[in-house]
Backbone as ProteinMPNN parsed JSONL, in Angstrom:
{"seq_chain_A": "MSADNYLKEAVKNVREHLAKDGVTLKPHKNLFPCNYKPELDVTDELNMEHASLYQLLIGILWWAVELGHIDVYLETTLLSQHLALPQEGHLQAIYHIFGY", "coords_chain_A": {"N_chain_A": [[21.644, 3.667, -5.202], [19.318, 3.573, -7.75], [16.134, 5.188, -8.407], [14.373, 3.522, -9.819], [15.508, 0.991, -9.364], [15.217, 0.881, -6.584], [12.412, 0.784, -6.342], [11.816, -1.612, -7.693], [13.099, -3.473, -6.021], [11.71, -2.924, -3.663], [9.062, -3.715, -4.288], [9.56, -6.397, -4.78], [10.417, -7.217, -2.207], [8.075, -6.675, -0.763], [6.31, -8.473, -1.99], [7.521, -10.916, -1.192], [7.278, -10.706, 1.589], [4.489, -10.631, 1.891], [3.832, -13.077, 0.829], [4.493, -14.812, 2.855], [2.327, -14.496, 4.512], [0.445, -15.627, 2.979], [-0.651, -14.067, 1.003], [-1.074, -12.908, -2.262], [0.047, -10.619, -4.695], [-2.033, -9.189, -7.031], [-2.019, -8.316, -10.453], [-2.922, -5.026, -11.454], [-4.68, -2.583, -13.39], [-5.345, -0.074, -12.655], [-4.759, 2.424, -10.097], [-6.267, 2.572, -7.696], [-8.922, 0.712, -6.172], [-11.992, 0.665, -7.989], [-14.118, 3.404, -7.452], [-13.418, 3.548, -4.727], [-13.334, 4.918, -1.508], [-11.348, 5.879, 0.947], [-11.942, 7.268, 3.316], [-14.521, 6.598, 3.891], [-14.507, 3.98, 4.565], [-15.663, 1.142, 6.248], [-14.835, -1.277, 7.134], [-13.46, -3.934, 9.22], [-11.215, -3.078, 11.953], [-7.642, -3.187, 11.748], [-5.519, -5.713, 13.195], [-2.753, -5.536, 15.544], [-0.414, -6.521, 14.288], [-1.007, -6.447, 11.529], [-1.592, -3.735, 11.316], [0.903, -2.638, 11.76], [2.213, -3.634, 9.497], [0.748, -2.249, 7.565], [1.583, 0.397, 8.108], [4.294, 0.145, 7.467], [4.135, -0.397, 4.71], [2.961, 1.975, 3.795], [5.087, 3.697, 4.324], [6.975, 2.744, 2.461], [5.637, 3.425, 0.12], [5.679, 6.223, 0.394], [8.405, 6.704, 0.107], [8.662, 5.99, -2.556], [7.198, 8.054, -3.737], [8.779, 10.241, -2.964], [11.047, 9.675, -4.437], [10.295, 10.366, -6.939], [8.122, 9.147, -8.155], [5.399, 10.271, -8.669], [2.945, 9.424, -9.431], [1.636, 7.871, -7.593], [1.056, 9.554, -5.569], [-1.404, 10.889, -4.72], [-3.039, 8.716, -3.877], [-1.429, 7.593, -1.881], [-1.351, 9.711, -0.072], [-4.078, 9.877, 0.656], [-4.424, 7.381, 1.93], [-2.549, 7.584, 3.941], [-3.686, 9.176, 5.836], [-4.931, 7.516, 7.547], [-3.257, 6.213, 9.284], [-3.228, 5.94, 12.079], [-5.482, 4.447, 12.731], [-5.969, 2.066, 10.948], [-8.039, 0.299, 8.583], [-9.295, -2.893, 7.382], [-9.993, -2.62, 4.682], [-8.366, -0.494, 3.901], [-5.819, -1.639, 3.94], [-6.172, -3.536, 1.935], [-6.439, -1.801, -0.204], [-3.863, -0.792, -0.363], [-2.491, -3.103, -1.113], [-3.598, -3.293, -3.625], [-2.484, -1.039, -4.867], [0.246, -1.756, -4.879], [0.042, -3.923, -6.556], [-0.466, -2.639, -8.892]], "CA_chain_A": [[20.579, 2.904, -5.812], [18.415, 4.439, -8.506], [14.723, 5.126, -8.019], [13.766, 2.327, -10.416], [16.001, -0.186, -8.635], [14.585, 0.886, -5.267], [11.031, 0.331, -6.478], [11.814, -3.042, -8.028], [13.442, -4.2, -4.793], [10.625, -2.735, -2.698], [7.955, -4.586, -4.686], [10.022, -7.774, -4.548], [10.373, -7.454, -0.76], [6.661, -6.694, -0.361], [5.776, -9.768, -2.449], [8.05, -11.971, -0.323], [6.68, -10.532, 2.916], [3.08, -10.999, 1.821], [3.744, -14.51, 0.558], [4.538, -15.477, 4.162], [0.957, -14.436, 5.037], [-0.445, -16.265, 2.016], [-1.263, -13.038, 0.151], [-0.357, -12.66, -3.511], [-0.332, -9.366, -5.359], [-2.629, -9.374, -8.351], [-1.777, -7.148, -11.3], [-4.056, -4.131, -11.654], [-4.465, -1.541, -14.387], [-5.598, 1.23, -12.032], [-4.112, 2.54, -8.789], [-7.204, 2.377, -6.598], [-10.142, 0.0, -6.56], [-12.997, 1.587, -8.536], [-15.025, 4.096, -6.523], [-13.026, 3.355, -3.328], [-13.116, 6.139, -0.729], [-10.809, 5.411, 2.227], [-12.561, 7.938, 4.46], [-15.826, 5.981, 4.143], [-14.299, 2.55, 4.8], [-16.228, 0.688, 7.519], [-14.401, -2.647, 7.397], [-12.892, -4.14, 10.56], [-9.902, -2.505, 12.247], [-6.538, -4.139, 11.65], [-4.853, -6.057, 14.441], [-1.456, -4.84, 15.7], [0.548, -7.001, 13.298], [-1.366, -5.915, 10.216], [-1.467, -2.277, 11.376], [2.328, -2.378, 11.583], [2.473, -3.883, 8.079], [0.142, -1.117, 6.861], [2.469, 1.544, 8.28], [5.497, -0.146, 6.696], [3.824, -0.247, 3.29], [2.795, 3.414, 3.542], [6.444, 4.249, 4.277], [7.563, 2.39, 1.171], [4.99, 4.258, -0.904], [6.173, 7.602, 0.513], [9.726, 6.758, -0.512], [8.448, 5.984, -4.003], [6.795, 9.419, -4.093], [9.967, 11.104, -2.806], [11.998, 9.374, -5.506], [9.81, 10.89, -8.202], [6.953, 8.447, -8.698], [4.265, 11.041, -8.162], [1.691, 8.819, -9.857], [0.977, 7.268, -6.426], [1.002, 10.581, -4.529], [-2.754, 11.105, -4.197], [-3.488, 7.52, -3.17], [-0.619, 7.478, -0.669], [-1.826, 10.745, 0.843], [-5.389, 9.481, 1.173], [-4.282, 6.254, 2.855], [-1.718, 8.01, 5.083], [-4.547, 9.805, 6.83], [-5.502, 6.468, 8.389], [-2.165, 5.482, 9.933], [-3.52, 5.687, 13.49], [-6.542, 3.451, 12.879], [-6.239, 1.506, 9.618], [-9.079, -0.723, 8.439], [-8.954, -3.954, 6.427], [-10.121, -2.08, 3.333], [-7.191, 0.334, 3.611], [-4.718, -2.549, 3.622], [-6.467, -4.096, 0.616], [-6.163, -0.737, -1.181], [-2.404, -0.745, -0.534], [-2.159, -4.264, -1.941], [-4.028, -2.918, -4.974], [-1.471, -0.116, -5.389], [1.466, -2.521, -5.185], [-0.269, -4.744, -7.72], [-0.405, -1.746, -10.035]], "C_chain_A": [[19.636, 3.879, -6.514], [16.979, 4.255, -8.033], [14.065, 3.867, -8.575], [14.214, 1.058, -9.692], [15.375, -0.272, -7.25], [13.172, 0.316, -5.354], [10.941, -1.149, -6.823], [12.107, -3.883, -6.789], [12.328, -4.094, -3.761], [9.458, -3.656, -3.021], [8.325, -6.047, -4.464], [9.939, -8.118, -3.065], [8.938, -7.526, -0.242], [6.031, -8.019, -0.767], [6.228, -10.897, -1.529], [7.415, -11.905, 1.062], [5.223, -10.991, 2.923], [2.894, -12.489, 1.559], [3.781, -15.32, 1.86], [3.154, -15.516, 4.806], [-0.045, -15.098, 4.091], [-1.163, -15.293, 1.102], [-0.419, -12.895, -1.11], [-0.868, -11.362, -4.119], [-0.857, -9.684, -6.743], [-2.352, -8.135, -9.186], [-3.064, -6.343, -11.515], [-3.688, -3.064, -12.673], [-4.707, -0.147, -13.821], [-5.011, 1.231, -10.622], [-5.016, 2.199, -7.615], [-8.343, 1.486, -7.069], [-11.194, 1.019, -7.01], [-13.925, 2.112, -7.452], [-14.672, 3.891, -5.05], [-12.751, 4.695, -2.675], [-12.645, 5.72, 0.662], [-11.489, 6.025, 3.438], [-13.922, 7.34, 4.811], [-15.727, 4.486, 4.452], [-14.808, 2.153, 6.192], [-15.869, -0.781, 7.801], [-13.771, -2.723, 8.79], [-11.535, -3.463, 10.702], [-8.843, -3.598, 12.114], [-6.002, -4.474, 13.03], [-3.468, -5.41, 14.448], [-0.455, -5.245, 14.618], [0.25, -6.423, 11.917], [-1.32, -4.385, 10.188], [-0.014, -1.872, 11.176], [2.736, -2.582, 10.122], [1.935, -2.723, 7.244], [1.067, 0.105, 6.924], [3.762, 1.362, 7.489], [5.25, 0.091, 5.209], [3.587, 1.206, 2.908], [4.168, 4.075, 3.454], [7.139, 3.96, 2.963], [6.952, 3.235, 0.058], [5.462, 5.705, -0.829], [7.565, 7.732, -0.08], [9.598, 6.757, -2.029], [8.057, 7.382, -4.49], [8.006, 10.348, -4.022], [10.975, 10.903, -3.93], [11.479, 9.754, -6.888], [8.626, 10.168, -8.806], [5.679, 9.086, -8.142], [2.926, 10.469, -8.598], [0.941, 8.169, -8.69], [0.789, 8.279, -5.292], [-0.384, 10.717, -3.903], [-3.219, 9.908, -3.361], [-2.732, 7.336, -1.863], [-1.067, 8.496, 0.369], [-3.16, 10.356, 1.465], [-5.282, 8.355, 2.201], [-3.447, 6.618, 4.082], [-2.545, 8.658, 6.184], [-5.097, 8.794, 7.823], [-4.424, 5.634, 9.08], [-2.484, 5.111, 11.373], [-4.561, 4.58, 13.675], [-6.898, 2.87, 11.501], [-7.285, 0.391, 9.661], [-8.61, -1.764, 7.42], [-9.011, -3.442, 4.988], [-8.944, -1.207, 2.933], [-6.005, -0.541, 3.219], [-4.935, -3.177, 2.249], [-6.187, -3.063, -0.478], [-4.653, -0.617, -1.413], [-1.949, -1.922, -1.364], [-2.491, -3.958, -3.406], [-2.98, -2.005, -5.623], [-0.198, -0.863, -5.75], [1.252, -3.462, -6.357], [-0.193, -3.937, -9.014], [1.032, -1.633, -10.539]], "O_chain_A": [[19.215, 4.881, -5.935], [16.657, 3.286, -7.346], [13.284, 3.216, -7.88], [13.409, 0.162, -9.436], [15.038, -1.361, -6.785], [12.782, -0.527, -4.547], [10.082, -1.859, -6.3], [11.439, -4.887, -6.541], [12.033, -5.063, -3.061], [8.92, -4.31, -2.127], [7.499, -6.84, -4.012], [9.448, -9.187, -2.702], [8.627, -8.347, 0.62], [5.301, -8.626, 0.017], [5.422, -11.738, -1.13], [7.057, -12.933, 1.637], [4.781, -11.662, 3.857], [1.919, -13.09, 2.01], [3.171, -16.385, 1.951], [2.835, -16.443, 5.551], [-1.244, -15.126, 4.371], [-2.171, -15.644, 0.489], [0.804, -12.775, -1.036], [-2.058, -11.054, -4.062], [-0.201, -10.367, -7.529], [-2.441, -7.017, -8.679], [-4.139, -6.902, -11.728], [-2.522, -2.688, -12.801], [-4.32, 0.849, -14.433], [-4.792, 0.175, -10.029], [-4.565, 1.596, -6.641], [-8.693, 1.506, -8.249], [-11.266, 2.118, -6.46], [-14.448, 1.349, -6.639], [-15.543, 4.045, -4.194], [-12.017, 5.517, -3.223], [-13.448, 5.257, 1.471], [-11.604, 5.377, 4.479], [-14.423, 7.556, 5.914], [-16.745, 3.807, 4.584], [-14.425, 2.76, 7.193], [-16.522, -1.441, 8.608], [-13.575, -1.703, 9.45], [-10.801, -3.291, 9.728], [-9.116, -4.777, 12.339], [-6.021, -3.636, 13.931], [-3.063, -4.802, 13.457], [0.27, -4.399, 14.094], [1.156, -5.963, 11.222], [-1.036, -3.799, 9.143], [0.273, -0.882, 10.504], [3.511, -1.798, 9.574], [2.602, -2.267, 6.314], [1.301, 0.764, 5.911], [4.27, 2.318, 6.904], [6.069, 0.713, 4.532], [3.969, 1.63, 1.817], [4.386, 4.927, 2.593], [7.815, 4.827, 2.408], [7.657, 3.703, -0.836], [5.63, 6.353, -1.862], [7.885, 8.747, -0.701], [10.348, 7.453, -2.714], [8.531, 7.837, -5.531], [8.227, 11.151, -4.929], [11.67, 11.838, -4.328], [12.14, 9.498, -7.894], [8.167, 10.547, -9.883], [4.993, 8.53, -7.285], [1.878, 10.967, -8.186], [-0.265, 7.941, -8.787], [0.407, 7.906, -4.183], [-0.517, 10.663, -2.68], [-3.737, 10.084, -2.258], [-3.324, 6.964, -0.85], [-1.152, 8.181, 1.556], [-3.345, 10.493, 2.674], [-5.969, 8.374, 3.222], [-3.62, 6.025, 5.146], [-2.131, 8.678, 7.343], [-5.673, 9.179, 8.84], [-4.66, 4.475, 9.421], [-2.047, 4.06, 11.843], [-4.523, 3.856, 14.67], [-7.97, 3.137, 10.958], [-7.396, -0.35, 10.637], [-7.647, -1.538, 6.688], [-8.163, -3.797, 4.169], [-8.561, -1.176, 1.763], [-5.274, -0.225, 2.28], [-3.985, -3.332, 1.482], [-5.742, -3.426, -1.567], [-4.217, -0.367, -2.537], [-1.099, -1.762, -2.241], [-1.741, -4.329, -4.309], [-2.635, -2.182, -6.791], [0.377, -0.629, -6.813], [2.199, -3.767, -7.082], [0.102, -4.471, -10.083], [1.292, -0.918, -11.507]]}, "name": "protein", "num_of_chains": 1, "seq": "MSADNYLKEAVKNVREHLAKDGVTLKPHKNLFPCNYKPELDVTDELNMEHASLYQLLIGILWWAVELGHIDVYLETTLLSQHLALPQEGHLQAIYHIFGY"}
């Protein structure tokens, strides 16, 4: 499977998974929400189910980086630092990246 096919399938699978939760990905022109700093996020902690989803989505983004899509490298690195205790804002930032 080529890198482009992997990413198309990954986004499709993410859309389907999120649709089950009633979340739709909105198209975005930038990778991160404007002026968003994950290290300063003070939103509520994610529950176990959403924390697991967060970790899954970070894994998909890391595969995208490994396959050559380095345009998401910085954002993925910043959000990966919060794998142990992700916040709601971090998950929203990942949705933003997938919308991009």
